[in-house]
ROVODO-588143 format. One record per residue (C-alpha): residue number from 1; x negated, y negated, z. Coordinates in steps of 0.1 Angstrom, whole numbers. Example, Ala and Ser with C-alpha at 12.3 -4.5 7.8 and 13.67 -1.06 7.14 Angstrom:
BEGIN
NODE,1,-123,45,78
NODE,2,-137,11,71
***
This chain:
BEGIN
NODE,1,17,65,108
NODE,2,51,48,106
NODE,3,76,58,80
NODE,4,88,35,53
NODE,5,117,11,59
NODE,6,151,17,45
NODE,7,154,6,10
NODE,8,167,-29,4
NODE,9,164,-50,-27
NODE,10,142,-78,-15
NODE,11,119,-55,5
NODE,12,116,-32,-25
NODE,13,106,-61,-49
NODE,14,79,-74,-24
NODE,15,66,-39,-20
NODE,16,62,-35,-57
NODE,17,43,-67,-59
NODE,18,21,-58,-30
NODE,19,15,-24,-44
NODE,20,4,-36,-78
NODE,21,-18,-63,-62
NODE,22,-33,-39,-37
NODE,23,-42,-14,-66
NODE,24,-56,-42,-87
NODE,25,-78,-56,-60
NODE,26,-91,-21,-50
NODE,27,-101,-13,-85
NODE,28,-117,-48,-89
NODE,29,-138,-41,-57
NODE,30,-146,-6,-71
NODE,31,-133,10,-39
NODE,32,-118,45,-37
NODE,33,-84,54,-23
NODE,34,-104,72,5
NODE,35,-124,40,14
NODE,36,-94,17,16
NODE,37,-70,42,34
NODE,38,-95,52,61
NODE,39,-81,44,95
NODE,40,-49,30,82
NODE,41,-30,59,63
NODE,42,-36,90,43
NODE,43,-50,89,8
NODE,44,-18,103,-6
NODE,45,3,77,13
NODE,46,-19,49,-2
NODE,47,-14,63,-36
NODE,48,23,63,-32
NODE,49,21,27,-20
NODE,50,2,16,-50
NODE,51,25,35,-74
NODE,52,56,19,-57
NODE,53,70,53,-46
NODE,54,76,43,-10
NODE,55,89,12,9
NODE,56,64,1,34
NODE,57,62,-22,64
NODE,58,41,-53,55
NODE,59,17,-46,84
NODE,60,3,-17,62
NODE,61,-4,-41,34
NODE,62,-22,-65,58
NODE,63,-43,-37,72
NODE,64,-51,-24,37
NODE,65,-59,-58,23
NODE,66,-85,-64,51
NODE,67,-106,-36,37
***
């Protein structure tokens, strides 16, 4: 698992949008954190992504959105 990128303003804003959208879609699809994170990252890391607590590479979002 790769660590988050250094914090910069534009990346941080995009991550917040992605995190909010990812959580909304996951809940709409009635999927658990475990189901979505499996094979991509840990459950706790996905939770931190959704709650905008970490800056993440966009490749994580694409992998998670595929689920």
